[in-house]
Each structure stands twice: as structure tokens, then as C-alpha cells.
N, CA, C and O atoms as a GROMACS GRO file, in nm:
protein
  632
    1MET      N    1  12.968   8.995   9.845
    1MET     CA    2  12.875   9.064   9.866
    1MET      C    3  12.868   9.114  10.060
    1MET      O    4  12.773   9.173  10.110
    2ALA      N    5  12.974   9.075  10.122
    2ALA     CA    6  12.932   9.152  10.283
    2ALA      C    7  13.033   9.291  10.260
    2ALA      O    8  13.037   9.379  10.347
    3ASP      N    9  13.113   9.300  10.132
    3ASP     CA   10  13.182   9.414  10.183
    3ASP      C   11  13.125   9.538  10.093
    3ASP      O   12  13.180   9.646  10.072
    4LEU      N   13  13.021   9.500  10.054
    4LEU     CA   14  12.950   9.574   9.934
    4LEU      C   15  12.827   9.656  10.068
    4LEU      O   16  12.784   9.771  10.080
    5LEU      N   17  12.810   9.548  10.134
    5LEU     CA   18  12.664   9.620  10.229
    5LEU      C   19  12.756   9.681  10.296
    5LEU      O   20  12.734   9.802  10.291
    6GLU      N   21  12.855   9.655  10.361
    6GLU     CA   22  12.947   9.687  10.500
    6GLU      C   23  12.992   9.835  10.453
    6GLU      O   24  13.016   9.921  10.538
    7HIS      N   25  13.003   9.860  10.323
    7HIS     CA   26  12.990  10.038  10.306
    7HIS      C   27  12.872  10.053  10.234
    7HIS      O   28  12.845  10.010  10.122
    8PRO      N   29  12.805  10.120  10.312
    8PRO     CA   30  12.742  10.204  10.242
    8PRO      C   31  12.764  10.336  10.146
    8PRO      O   32  12.832  10.428  10.191
    9GLY      N   33  12.702  10.348  10.000
    9GLY     CA   34  12.768  10.371   9.928
    9GLY      C   35  12.817  10.300   9.794
    9GLY      O   36  12.808  10.362   9.688
   10THR      N   37  12.860  10.196   9.797
   10THR     CA   38  12.963  10.107   9.754
   10THR      C   39  12.891  10.045   9.650
   10THR      O   40  12.790   9.977   9.668
   11ARG      N   41  12.948  10.072   9.529
   11ARG     CA   42  12.897  10.017   9.407
   11ARG      C   43  12.965   9.900   9.342
   11ARG      O   44  13.086   9.879   9.342
   12ARG      N   45  12.876   9.830   9.289
   12ARG     CA   46  12.960   9.702   9.202
   12ARG      C   47  12.859   9.700   9.049
   12ARG      O   48  12.744   9.740   9.032
   13GLU      N   49  12.958   9.635   8.954
   13GLU     CA   50  12.866   9.644   8.809
   13GLU      C   51  12.857   9.509   8.812
   13GLU      O   52  12.945   9.435   8.854
   14LEU      N   53  12.697   9.456   8.745
   14LEU     CA   54  12.672   9.328   8.663
   14LEU      C   55  12.643   9.325   8.594
   14LEU      O   56  12.541   9.385   8.561
   15HIS      N   57  12.736   9.228   8.493
   15HIS     CA   58  12.694   9.204   8.373
   15HIS      C   59  12.700   9.045   8.333
   15HIS      O   60  12.803   8.978   8.344
   16ASP      N   61  12.592   9.001   8.294
   16ASP     CA   62  12.579   8.856   8.248
   16ASP      C   63  12.502   8.875   8.173
   16ASP      O   64  12.464   8.985   8.134
   17ALA      N   65  12.444   8.711   8.122
   17ALA     CA   66  12.364   8.683   7.993
   17ALA      C   67  12.306   8.524   8.073
   17ALA      O   68  12.388   8.433   8.061
   18VAL      N   69  12.186   8.491   8.143
   18VAL     CA   70  12.164   8.386   8.144
   18VAL      C   71  12.033   8.286   8.133
   18VAL      O   72  11.920   8.336   8.137
   19GLU      N   73  12.044   8.198   8.125
   19GLU     CA   74  11.933   8.122   8.027
   19GLU      C   75  11.807   8.104   8.169
   19GLU      O   76  11.841   8.046   8.273
   20LEU      N   77  11.647   8.168   8.151
   20LEU     CA   78  11.602   8.120   8.291
   20LEU      C   79  11.496   8.028   8.192
   20LEU      O   80  11.439   8.084   8.098
   21GLY      N   81  11.479   7.918   8.213
   21GLY     CA   82  11.419   7.870   8.177
   21GLY      C   83  11.208   7.853   8.205
   21GLY      O   84  11.152   7.853   8.314
   22GLY      N   85  11.153   7.845   8.089
   22GLY     CA   86  10.969   7.868   8.166
   22GLY      C   87  10.926   8.019   8.159
   22GLY      O   88  10.848   8.065   8.242
   23LEU      N   89  10.979   8.093   8.060
   23LEU     CA   90  11.005   8.251   8.100
   23LEU      C   91  10.893   8.282   8.005
   23LEU      O   92  10.923   8.277   7.886
   24GLY      N   93  10.766   8.313   8.036
   24GLY     CA   94  10.696   8.391   7.963
   24GLY      C   95  10.548   8.390   7.980
   24GLY      O   96  10.505   8.364   8.092
   25THR      N   97  10.464   8.413   7.883
   25THR     CA   98  10.316   8.465   7.912
   25THR      C   99  10.251   8.372   7.822
   25THR      O  100  10.313   8.274   7.781
   26SER      N  101  10.123   8.397   7.785
   26SER     CA  102  10.049   8.317   7.695
   26SER      C  103  10.077   8.380   7.575
   26SER      O  104  10.087   8.315   7.471
   27ALA      N  105  10.089   8.496   7.578
   27ALA     CA  106  10.127   8.583   7.444
   27ALA      C  107  10.281   8.532   7.392
   27ALA      O  108  10.305   8.476   7.285
   28ALA      N  109  10.350   8.556   7.467
   28ALA     CA  110  10.514   8.533   7.409
   28ALA      C  111  10.599   8.489   7.527
   28ALA      O  112  10.577   8.528   7.642
   29GLN      N  113  10.723   8.384   7.486
   29GLN     CA  114  10.781   8.316   7.535
   29GLN      C  115  10.946   8.420   7.523
   29GLN      O  116  10.973   8.513   7.448
   30VAL      N  117  11.019   8.360   7.621
   30VAL     CA  118  11.169   8.342   7.576
   30VAL      C  119  11.183   8.231   7.531
   30VAL      O  120  11.145   8.135   7.599
   31PRO      N  121  11.246   8.209   7.393
   31PRO     CA  122  11.263   8.057   7.352
   31PRO      C  123  11.351   7.995   7.427
   31PRO      O  124  11.421   8.060   7.505
   32GLU      N  125  11.362   7.848   7.414
   32GLU     CA  126  11.479   7.816   7.443
   32GLU      C  127  11.567   7.770   7.400
   32GLU      O  128  11.575   7.714   7.290
   33GLY      N  129  11.703   7.795   7.529
   33GLY     CA  130  11.835   7.864   7.513
   33GLY      C  131  11.823   8.025   7.488
   33GLY      O  132  11.921   8.070   7.430
   34GLY      N  133  11.747   8.097   7.513
   34GLY     CA  134  11.740   8.228   7.460
   34GLY      C  135  11.825   8.256   7.618
   34GLY      O  136  11.794   8.200   7.723
   35GLU      N  137  11.950   8.367   7.601
   35GLU     CA  138  11.944   8.447   7.684
   35GLU      C  139  11.927   8.542   7.743
   35GLU      O  140  11.921   8.644   7.675
   36VAL      N  141  11.911   8.559   7.903
   36VAL     CA  142  11.858   8.670   7.909
   36VAL      C  143  11.964   8.791   7.984
   36VAL      O  144  12.037   8.777   8.083
   37ARG      N  145  11.944   8.902   7.904
   37ARG     CA  146  12.067   9.012   7.945
   37ARG      C  147  12.054   9.068   8.103
   37ARG      O  148  11.948   9.115   8.143
   38VAL      N  149  12.147   9.060   8.171
   38VAL     CA  150  12.141   9.156   8.282
   38VAL      C  151  12.266   9.241   8.282
   38VAL      O  152  12.383   9.202   8.270
   39ASP      N  153  12.214   9.380   8.300
   39ASP     CA  154  12.332   9.501   8.330
   39ASP      C  155  12.305   9.551   8.428
   39ASP      O  156  12.191   9.596   8.438
   40LEU      N  157  12.394   9.564   8.535
   40LEU     CA  158  12.279   9.627   8.682
   40LEU      C  159  12.436   9.668   8.732
   40LEU      O  160  12.542   9.617   8.697
   41VAL      N  161  12.405   9.806   8.846
   41VAL     CA  162  12.441   9.859   8.906
   41VAL      C  163  12.403   9.798   9.016
   41VAL      O  164  12.280   9.794   9.010
   42LEU      N  165  12.447   9.737   9.133
   42LEU     CA  166  12.441   9.720   9.292
   42LEU      C  167  12.474   9.798   9.412
   42LEU      O  168  12.585   9.766   9.457
   43GLU      N  169  12.416   9.884   9.475
   43GLU     CA  170  12.453   9.985   9.542
   43GLU      C  171  12.405   9.992   9.649
   43GLU      O  172  12.285  10.008   9.670
   44ALA      N  173  12.532   9.977   9.772
   44ALA     CA  174  12.458   9.981   9.943
   44ALA      C  175  12.386  10.089   9.959
   44ALA      O  176  12.414  10.182   9.883
   45ILE      N  177  12.300  10.106  10.035
   45ILE     CA  178  12.251  10.210  10.051
   45ILE      C  179  12.193  10.232  10.189
   45ILE      O  180  12.092  10.298  10.212
   46GLY      N  181  12.285  10.156  10.297
   46GLY     CA  182  12.279  10.136  10.434
   46GLY      C  183  12.159  10.030  10.523
   46GLY      O  184  12.053   9.983  10.480
   47GLY      N  185  12.204  10.019  10.625
   47GLY     CA  186  12.040   9.952  10.704
   47GLY      C  187  12.080   9.798  10.653
   47GLY      O  188  12.005   9.711  10.697
   48GLY      N  189  12.160   9.766  10.589
   48GLY     CA  190  12.170   9.608  10.540
   48GLY      C  191  12.110   9.643  10.412
   48GLY      O  192  12.115   9.536  10.352
   49ALA      N  193  12.054   9.732  10.330
   49ALA     CA  194  11.964   9.694  10.241
   49ALA      C  195  12.084   9.750  10.078
   49ALA      O  196  12.204   9.779  10.083
   50LEU      N  197  12.007   9.748   9.972
   50LEU     CA  198  12.117   9.772   9.875
   50LEU      C  199  11.997   9.770   9.736
   50LEU      O  200  11.893   9.705   9.729
   51THR      N  201  12.034   9.831   9.674
   51THR     CA  202  11.974   9.888   9.493
   51THR      C  203  12.026   9.843   9.429
   51THR      O  204  12.149   9.838   9.439
   52ALA      N  205  11.955   9.780   9.320
   52ALA     CA  206  12.008   9.700   9.196
   52ALA      C  207  11.905   9.822   9.090
   52ALA      O  208  11.782   9.827   9.081
   53THR      N  209  11.994   9.895   9.035
   53THR     CA  210  12.003   9.970   8.876
   53THR      C  211  12.063   9.937   8.798
   53THR      O  212  12.183   9.910   8.804
   54GLY      N  213  11.958   9.928   8.658
   54GLY     CA  214  12.012   9.915   8.504
   54GLY      C  215  11.919   9.876   8.426
   54GLY      O  216  11.807   9.927   8.422
   55THR      N  217  11.960   9.776   8.352
   55THR     CA  218  11.847   9.691   8.208
   55THR      C  219  11.843   9.537   8.217
   55THR      O  220  11.938   9.459   8.222
   56ILE      N  221  11.710   9.511   8.217
   56ILE     CA  222  11.760   9.369   8.151
   56ILE      C  223  11.660   9.356   8.008
   56ILE      O  224  11.560   9.423   7.984
   57GLY      N  225  11.718   9.256   7.929
   57GLY     CA  226  11.658   9.228   7.851
   57GLY      C  227  11.661   9.068   7.772
   57GLY      O  228  11.738   8.978   7.807
   58ALA      N  229  11.592   9.061   7.694
   58ALA     CA  230  11.516   8.923   7.638
   58ALA      C  231  11.510   8.889   7.548
   58ALA      O  232  11.451   8.977   7.485
   59PRO      N  233  11.550   8.750   7.438
   59PRO     CA  234  11.449   8.759   7.356
   59PRO      C  235  11.299   8.697   7.294
   59PRO      O  236  11.332   8.579   7.308
   60TRP      N  237  11.246   8.694   7.272
   60TRP     CA  238  11.091   8.604   7.270
   60TRP      C  239  11.060   8.619   7.140
   60TRP      O  240  11.106   8.690   7.051
   61ARG      N  241  10.948   8.515   7.149
   61ARG     CA  242  10.866   8.452   7.012
   61ARG      C  243  10.694   8.460   7.044
   61ARG      O  244  10.628   8.410   7.136
   62GLY      N  245  10.673   8.503   6.986
   62GLY     CA  246  10.513   8.455   6.988
   62GLY      C  247  10.422   8.447   6.798
   62GLY      O  248  10.456   8.442   6.680
   63ASP      N  249  10.318   8.450   6.866
   63ASP     CA  250  10.239   8.448   6.732
   63ASP      C  251  10.127   8.604   6.722
   63ASP      O  252  10.063   8.658   6.812
   64CYS      N  253  10.140   8.642   6.563
   64CYS     CA  254  10.051   8.758   6.593
   64CYS      C  255   9.955   8.756   6.578
   64CYS      O  256   9.908   8.668   6.505
   65ARG      N  257   9.878   8.846   6.635
   65ARG     CA  258   9.780   8.879   6.706
   65ARG      C  259   9.641   8.886   6.573
   65ARG      O  260   9.523   8.906   6.604
   66ARG      N  261   9.679   8.870   6.458
   66ARG     CA  262   9.616   8.886   6.393
   66ARG      C  263   9.640   8.790   6.269
   66ARG      O  264   9.539   8.740   6.219
   67CYS      N  265   9.768   8.758   6.212
   67CYS     CA  266   9.740   8.669   6.139
   67CYS      C  267   9.825   8.505   6.168
   67CYS      O  268   9.835   8.413   6.087
   68LEU      N  269   9.860   8.509   6.264
   68LEU     CA  270   9.910   8.381   6.385
   68LEU      C  271  10.063   8.348   6.313
   68LEU      O  272  10.143   8.263   6.352
   69GLU      N  273  10.079   8.442   6.196
   69GLU     CA  274  10.212   8.394   6.184
   69GLU      C  275  10.339   8.390   6.298
   69GLU      O  276  10.277   8.420   6.400
   70PRO      N  277  10.492   8.368   6.344
   70PRO     CA  278  10.574   8.333   6.440
   70PRO      C  279  10.558   8.488   6.386
   70PRO      O  280  10.511   8.535   6.283
   71VAL      N  281  10.621   8.547   6.509
   71VAL     CA  282  10.658   8.699   6.512
   71VAL      C  283  10.791   8.685   6.636
   71VAL      O  284  10.768   8.629   6.743
   72GLU      N  285  10.918   8.738   6.605
   72GLU     CA  286  11.017   8.761   6.698
   72GLU      C  287  11.044   8.923   6.761
   72GLU      O  288  11.012   9.032   6.714
   73GLY      N  289  11.090   8.899   6.841
   73GLY     CA  290  11.184   9.061   6.929
   73GLY      C  291  11.216   9.008   7.052
   73GLY      O  292  11.222   8.905   7.119
   74SER      N  293  11.239   9.172   7.050
   74SER     CA  294  11.342   9.150   7.182
   74SER      C  295  11.285   9.269   7.308
   74SER      O  296  11.258   9.387   7.285
   75ALA      N  297  11.280   9.215   7.411
   75ALA     CA  298  11.234   9.340   7.519
   75ALA      C  299  11.322   9.401   7.634
   75ALA      O  300  11.426   9.354   7.682
   76GLU      N  301  11.278   9.481   7.657
   76GLU     CA  302  11.419   9.565   7.731
   76GLU      C  303  11.311   9.635   7.800
   76GLU      O  304  11.203   9.676   7.757
   77VAL      N  305  11.387   9.641   7.974
   77VAL     CA  306  11.312   9.725   8.043
   77VAL      C  307  11.416   9.813   8.133
   77VAL      O  308  11.530   9.797   8.090
   78ASP      N  309  11.412   9.876   8.214
   78ASP     CA  310  11.464   9.964   8.326
   78ASP      C  311  11.419   9.936   8.479
   78ASP      O  312  11.310   9.966   8.528
   79VAL      N  313  11.522   9.875   8.538
   79VAL     CA  314  11.486   9.888   8.667
   79VAL      C  315  11.539   9.924   8.755
   79VAL      O  316  11.656   9.884   8.754
   80ARG      N  317  11.514   9.988   8.844
   80ARG     CA  318  11.527   9.989   9.007
   80ARG      C  319  11.469   9.946   9.131
   80ARG      O  320  11.359   9.984   9.171
   81GLU      N  321  11.552   9.861   9.196
   81GLU     CA  322  11.510   9.744   9.289
   81GLU      C  323  11.566   9.757   9.424
   81GLU      O  324  11.688   9.764   9.438
   82VAL      N  325  11.491   9.761   9.517
   82VAL     CA  326  11.572   9.751   9.635
   82VAL      C  327  11.539   9.610   9.701
   82VAL      O  328  11.450   9.530   9.676
   83PHE      N  329  11.611   9.609   9.768
   83PHE     CA  330  11.662   9.491   9.820
   83PHE      C  331  11.686   9.486   9.968
   83PHE      O  332  11.794   9.537   9.996
   84GLU      N  333  11.601   9.428  10.102
   84GLU     CA  334  11.655   9.480  10.204
   84GLU      C  335  11.627   9.322  10.288
   84GLU      O  336  11.573   9.218  10.251
   85PRO      N  337  11.694   9.367  10.421
   85PRO     CA  338  11.676   9.189  10.480
   85PRO      C  339  11.520   9.168  10.539
   85PRO      O  340  11.478   9.062  10.584
   86HIS      N  341  11.447   9.288  10.529
   86HIS     CA  342  11.272   9.278  10.586
   86HIS      C  343  11.182   9.323  10.444
   86HIS      O  344  11.119   9.428  10.452
   87PRO      N  345  11.178   9.262  10.344
   87PRO     CA  346  11.107   9.329  10.248
   87PRO      C  347  10.997   9.360  10.260
   87PRO      O  348  10.952   9.277  10.339
   88THR      N  349  10.892   9.452  10.225
   88THR     CA  350  10.773   9.515  10.208
   88THR      C  351  10.733   9.441  10.081
   88THR      O  352  10.800   9.457   9.979
   89GLU      N  353  10.619   9.356  10.084
   89GLU     CA  354  10.540   9.236   9.984
   89GLU      C  355  10.473   9.309   9.917
   89GLU      O  356  10.378   9.382   9.944
   90GLY      N  357  10.577   9.267   9.738
   90GLY     CA  358  10.504   9.343   9.647
   90GLY      C  359  10.580   9.497   9.612
   90GLY      O  360  10.584   9.557   9.505
   91GLU      N  361  10.658   9.549   9.788
   91GLU     CA  362  10.768   9.709   9.690
   91GLU      C  363  10.886   9.626   9.705
   91GLU      O  364  10.953   9.670   9.612
   92THR      N  365  10.944   9.552   9.750
   92THR     CA  366  11.104   9.511   9.776
   92THR      C  367  11.077   9.367   9.794
   92THR      O  368  10.978   9.305   9.832
   93TYR      N  369  11.265   9.314   9.729
   93TYR     CA  370  11.292   9.202   9.786
   93TYR      C  371  11.394   9.152   9.849
   93TYR      O  372  11.504   9.207   9.845
   94PRO      N  373  11.374   9.058   9.905
   94PRO     CA  374  11.435   9.000   9.993
   94PRO      C  375  11.602   9.011   9.996
   94PRO      O  376  11.658   9.004   9.886
   95LEU      N  377  11.659   9.024  10.079
   95LEU     CA  378  11.814   8.979  10.085
   95LEU      C  379  11.866   8.934  10.194
   95LEU      O  380  11.881   8.997  10.299
   96GLY      N  381  11.894   8.824  10.171
   96GLY     CA  382  11.910   8.698  10.274
   96GLY      C  383  12.064   8.698  10.292
   96GLY      O  384  12.153   8.660  10.216
   97GLY      N  385  12.069   8.752  10.420
   97GLY     CA  386  12.190   8.756  10.520
   97GLY      C  387  12.290   8.866  10.395
   97GLY      O  388  12.260   8.982  10.366
   98GLU      N  389  12.447   8.763  10.322
   98GLU     CA  390  12.523   8.863  10.287
   98GLU      C  391  12.511   8.766  10.132
   98GLU      O  392  12.610   8.770  10.058
   99GLN      N  393  12.391   8.683  10.089
   99GLN     CA  394  12.358   8.671   9.934
   99GLN      C  395  12.226   8.723   9.906
   99GLN      O  396  12.128   8.729   9.980
  100ILE      N  397  12.246   8.769   9.748
  100ILE     CA  398  12.125   8.846   9.699
  100ILE      C  399  12.122   8.736   9.556
  100ILE      O  400  12.208   8.690   9.480
  101ASP      N  401  11.930   8.723   9.574
  101ASP     CA  402  11.954   8.648   9.497
  101ASP      C  403  11.828   8.741   9.352
  101ASP      O  404  11.706   8.750   9.366
  102LEU      N  405  11.894   8.786   9.250
  102LEU     CA  406  11.824   8.844   9.141
  102LEU      C  407  11.735   8.761   9.038
  102LEU      O  408  11.661   8.832   8.969
  103GLU      N  409  11.730   8.636   9.017
  103GLU     CA  410  11.660   8.559   8.980
  103GLU      C  411  11.490   8.633   8.961
  103GLU      O  412  11.446   8.683   8.857
  104PRO      N  413  11.406   8.619   9.116
  104PRO     CA  414  11.301   8.670   9.105
  104PRO      C  415  11.287   8.780   9.037
  104PRO      O  416  11.208   8.763   8.943
  105MET      N  417  11.341   8.916   9.046
  105MET     CA  418  11.371   9.038   9.011
  105MET      C  419  11.367   9.088   8.846
  105MET      O  420  11.314   9.178   8.780
  106VAL      N  421  11.474   8.951   8.818
  106VAL     CA  422  11.497   8.945   8.641
  106VAL      C  423  11.340   8.871   8.590
  106VAL      O  424  11.297   8.895   8.477
  107ARG      N  425  11.272   8.791   8.676
  107ARG     CA  426  11.191   8.723   8.596
  107ARG      C  427  11.078   8.810   8.605
  107ARG      O  428  11.021   8.819   8.496
  108ASP      N  429  11.017   8.888   8.711
  108ASP     CA  430  10.918   8.988   8.722
  108ASP      C  431  10.951   9.098   8.600
  108ASP      O  432  10.869   9.130   8.514
  109ALA      N  433  11.105   9.154   8.612
  109ALA     CA  434  11.102   9.244   8.504
  109ALA      C  435  11.106   9.208   8.360
  109ALA      O  436  11.120   9.306   8.287
  110VAL      N  437  11.096   9.058   8.283
  110VAL     CA  438  11.115   8.978   8.203
  110VAL      C  439  10.997   9.012   8.148
  110VAL      O  440  10.984   9.074   8.042
  111LEU      N  441  10.870   8.956   8.251
  111LEU     CA  442  10.733   8.917   8.206
  111LEU      C  443  10.665   9.068   8.208
  111LEU      O  444  10.580   9.088   8.120
  112LEU      N  445  10.677   9.118   8.250
  112LEU     CA  446  10.660   9.288   8.264
  112LEU      C  447  10.697   9.339   8.094
  112LEU      O  448  10.640   9.420   8.022
  113ALA      N  449  10.779   9.278   8.079
  113ALA     CA  450  10.799   9.396   7.899
  113ALA      C  451  10.792   9.317   7.786
  113ALA      O  452  10.831   9.339   7.672
  114MET      N  453  10.701   9.160   7.869
  114MET     CA  454  10.695   9.079   7.730
  114MET      C  455  10.536   9.140   7.617
  114MET      O  456  10.455   9.170   7.704
  115PRO      N  457  10.493   9.158   7.530
  115PRO     CA  458  10.421   9.214   7.466
  115PRO      C  459  10.290   9.114   7.491
  115PRO      O  460  10.304   8.994   7.473
  116LEU      N  461  10.191   9.156   7.523
  116LEU     CA  462  10.089   9.136   7.549
  116LEU      C  463  10.008   9.081   7.440
  116LEU      O  464   9.941   8.979   7.455
  117ALA      N  465  10.014   9.145   7.334
  117ALA     CA  466   9.916   9.108   7.197
  117ALA      C  467  10.069   9.110   7.070
  117ALA      O  468  10.081   9.204   6.992
  118PRO      N  469  10.154   9.012   7.071
  118PRO     CA  470  10.258   9.012   6.994
  118PRO      C  471  10.182   9.072   6.789
  118PRO      O  472  10.095   9.010   6.727
  119LEU      N  473  10.251   9.192   6.744
  119LEU     CA  474  10.201   9.225   6.648
  119LEU      C  475  10.303   9.183   6.522
  119LEU      O  476  10.420   9.189   6.558
  120CYS      N  477  10.289   9.147   6.403
  120CYS     CA  478  10.415   9.150   6.286
  120CYS      C  479  10.448   9.240   6.240
  120CYS      O  480  10.567   9.268   6.221
  121ALA      N  481  10.335   9.325   6.205
  121ALA     CA  482  10.388   9.415   6.113
  121ALA      C  483  10.234   9.497   6.175
  121ALA      O  484  10.123   9.444   6.175
  122THR      N  485  10.276   9.680   6.240
  122THR     CA  486  10.099   9.768   6.194
  122THR      C  487  10.050   9.724   6.090
  122THR      O  488   9.928   9.708   6.091
  123THR      N  489  10.122   9.693   5.974
  123THR     CA  490   9.985   9.675   5.860
  123THR      C  491   9.927   9.576   5.837
  123THR      O  492   9.828   9.583   5.765
  124CYS      N  493   9.969   9.452   5.890
  124CYS     CA  494   9.928   9.305   5.872
  124CYS      C  495   9.781   9.294   5.892
  124CYS      O  496   9.732   9.364   5.980
  125VAL      N  497   9.705   9.216   5.823
  125VAL     CA  498   9.588   9.260   5.791
  125VAL      C  499   9.503   9.138   5.822
  125VAL      O  500   9.380   9.139   5.817
  126GLY      N  501   9.579   9.033   5.856
  126GLY     CA  502   9.567   8.854   5.947
  126GLY      C  503   9.485   8.819   5.809
  126GLY      O  504   9.455   8.889   5.712
  127PRO      N  505   9.467   8.711   5.835
  127PRO     CA  506   9.460   8.558   5.772
  127PRO      C  507   9.383   8.601   5.650
  127PRO      O  508   9.418   8.578   5.534
  128ALA      N  509   9.263   8.673   5.691
  128ALA     CA  510   9.146   8.646   5.571
  128ALA      C  511   9.124   8.826   5.557
  128ALA      O  512   9.009   8.868   5.568
  129PRO      N  513   9.220   8.908   5.536
  129PRO     CA  514   9.152   9.027   5.520
  129PRO      C  515   9.002   9.068   5.435
  129PRO      O  516   8.960   9.168   5.493
  130ASP      N  517   8.932   9.040   5.352
  130ASP     CA  518   8.817   8.968   5.345
  130ASP      C  519   8.714   9.000   5.375
  130ASP      O  520   8.639   9.093   5.343
  131ALA      N  521   8.708   8.851   5.494
  131ALA     CA  522   8.600   8.829   5.576
  131ALA      C  523   8.678   8.895   5.695
  131ALA      O  524   8.597   8.878   5.787
  132PHE      N  525   8.758   8.944   5.736
  132PHE     CA  526   8.789   8.986   5.883
  132PHE      C  527   8.862   9.122   5.835
  132PHE      O  528   8.980   9.101   5.807
  133PRO      N  529   8.828   9.232   5.823
  133PRO     CA  530   8.891   9.357   5.825
  133PRO      C  531   8.939   9.438   5.920
  133PRO      O  532   8.866   9.490   6.004
  134THR      N  533   9.088   9.460   5.914
  134THR     CA  534   9.161   9.538   6.016
  134THR      C  535   9.192   9.659   5.962
  134THR      O  536   9.205   9.665   5.840
  135GLY      N  537   9.209   9.786   6.048
  135GLY     CA  538   9.264   9.948   6.028
  135GLY      C  539   9.151   9.978   6.059
  135GLY      O  540   9.062   9.921   6.123
  136PRO      N  541   9.165  10.124   5.982
  136PRO     CA  542   9.109  10.241   5.948
  136PRO      C  543   9.044  10.235   5.862
  136PRO      O  544   8.935  10.292   5.870
  137ALA      N  545   9.075  10.172   5.754
  137ALA     CA  546   8.978  10.183   5.612
  137ALA      C  547   8.884  10.059   5.606
  137ALA      O  548   8.815  10.040   5.506
  138ALA      N  549   8.881   9.970   5.718
  138ALA     CA  550   8.787   9.865   5.768
  138ALA      C  551   8.590   9.928   5.811
  138ALA      O  552   8.473   9.911   5.780
  139ALA      N  553   8.709  10.030   5.929
  139ALA     CA  554   8.609  10.079   6.006
  139ALA      C  555   8.504  10.183   5.954
  139ALA      O  556   8.398  10.213   6.008
  140GLU      N  557   8.570  10.240   5.815
  140GLU     CA  558   8.544  10.330   5.723
  140GLU      C  559   8.380  10.253   5.648
  140GLU      O  560   8.266  10.294   5.674
  141GLU      N  561   8.407  10.159   5.572
  141GLU     CA  562   8.381  10.045   5.518
  141GLU      C  563   8.239  10.001   5.541
  141GLU      O  564   8.161  10.007   5.447
  142ARG      N  565   8.186   9.944   5.696
  142ARG     CA  566   8.151   9.887   5.749
  142ARG      C  567   8.054   9.989   5.812
  142ARG      O  568   8.094  10.079   5.885
  143ALA      N  569   7.875   9.963   5.770
  143ALA     CA  570   7.801  10.056   5.839
  143ALA      C  571   7.773  10.109   6.023
  143ALA      O  572   7.799  10.031   6.115
  144PRO      N  573   7.742  10.189   6.038
  144PRO     CA  574   7.713  10.182   6.160
  144PRO      C  575   7.614  10.092   6.233
  144PRO      O  576   7.510  10.052   6.181
  145ASP      N  577   7.656  10.058   6.371
  145ASP     CA  578   7.545   9.986   6.410
  145ASP      C  579   7.414  10.099   6.462
  145ASP      O  580   7.423  10.212   6.510
  146PRO      N  581   7.306  10.025   6.433
  146PRO     CA  582   7.145  10.081   6.446
  146PRO      C  583   7.156  10.136   6.592
  146PRO      O  584   7.121  10.254   6.597
  147ARG      N  585   7.190  10.087   6.698
  147ARG     CA  586   7.161  10.088   6.817
  147ARG      C  587   7.234  10.243   6.861
  147ARG      O  588   7.191  10.307   6.958
  148TRP      N  589   7.308  10.274   6.806
  148TRP     CA  590   7.394  10.378   6.828
  148TRP      C  591   7.353  10.518   6.744
  148TRP      O  592   7.422  10.618   6.766
  149GLU      N  593   7.209  10.528   6.620
  149GLU     CA  594   7.194  10.598   6.576
  149GLU      C  595   7.127  10.690   6.648
  149GLU      O  596   7.037  10.716   6.569
  150ALA      N  597   7.111  10.748   6.729
  150ALA     CA  598   7.035  10.818   6.849
  150ALA      C  599   7.110  10.951   6.874
  150ALA      O  600   7.096  11.072   6.893
  151LEU      N  601   7.212  10.837   6.860
  151LEU     CA  602   7.377  10.939   6.915
  151LEU      C  603   7.413  11.046   6.777
  151LEU      O  604   7.515  11.114   6.785
  152SER      N  605   7.351  11.052   6.691
  152SER     CA  606   7.408  11.072   6.565
  152SER      C  607   7.327  11.228   6.586
  152SER      O  608   7.358  11.334   6.531
  153ASP      N  609   7.206  11.200   6.692
  153ASP     CA  610   7.158  11.320   6.689
  153ASP      C  611   7.166  11.445   6.770
  153ASP      O  612   7.081  11.534   6.769
  154LEU      N  613   7.293  11.443   6.853
  154LEU     CA  614   7.308  11.484   6.989
  154LEU      C  615   7.406  11.586   6.915
  154LEU      O  616   7.491  11.559   6.830
  155GLU      N  617   7.374  11.714   6.970
  155GLU     CA  618   7.445  11.850   6.919
  155GLU      C  619   7.544  11.898   7.033
  155GLU      O  620   7.492  11.902   7.145
  156PHE      N  621   7.654  11.930   7.025
  156PHE     CA  622   7.767  12.004   7.119
  156PHE      C  623   7.788  12.162   7.154
  156PHE      O  624   7.845  12.222   7.062
  157ASP      N  625   7.763  12.219   7.235
  157ASP     CA  626   7.776  12.372   7.215
  157ASP      C  627   7.935  12.358   7.279
  157ASP      O  628   7.990  12.299   7.372
  158GLU      N  629   7.976  12.464   7.156
  158GLU     CA  630   8.127  12.530   7.203
  158GLU      C  631   8.175  12.608   7.245
  158GLU      O  632   8.297  12.606   7.258
   0.00000   0.00000   0.00000
């Protein structure tokens, strides 16, 4: 890494797949043994700093938010991050001497790319569609809430 930092503008490609345990949210997780793919270009930008640009991807598993059946997918995110000796909290990552620890950035990127509420299919009607209807047809069938009745008298001039 020292030769990269000593020559601003120098680039190095990094392609790897790693296992990161305990990576996930309450809605979706990287499965045990799932590999996180890292495809980056590291570039020295002077002042002892460098950028990491590329894509990070990982498989995920979760439960459908409607039917609660298992659902799987893949998250992929583009990154462009700065590593520097004196990082700005929440904006850049630390660069310790001639070492770069990509794990915090990779974890952050994967977590932000995970779905907040996985859905098995846009047409999923849930476990009991008669008791808990979803979708546009369900909205048309329900009677309007009487508390909003006064709004139906409003007229807007165009």
C-alpha cells in the first residue's frame, strides 16, 4: 500500500469475495457462508489519502413483509469513499499508516443496500387475503373513513 500512497494518481484494482459474519438488519441478513463481493479501484489522491470506487454486492435472506415466507435476493451498491489519516467523523474512513481497513466501509455499504421490508413479489396478497386485503383493489372495496367526510366537500379552483 505504501507504493500506492507515495504516487498520487496511482491506481490499484481489488477484486475479492469475503465472508463477514453477523451482517444484516432485523428485516434481512447475509446468510451464513454468504460471500460479499468487492470490486474496487483504489486511487491515491495526495496528502496521504486515497479513494475507493466501485461496487459491493452480497446475497441476503429475509421474510416477506406480507406473507412471511422466506425470500432471497441480492444487494448491490456503488461506492465512492475517501480514506485519510485524519478522518472526518461520518464522512471519511481512517487510513492507518500504510494499512487500509476496508471492512467498516464494506459493512456500511451492504447494510445500506439491504431491503428495509422485503417483498416476495409485488403481487403478494399475504397469508390471509380475505381478512387482510392489500393492493389497489382492496383500497377500492373499503368504505371511506367517516372522519374524512368533510374533505369530500372541498373544491379546488384550477
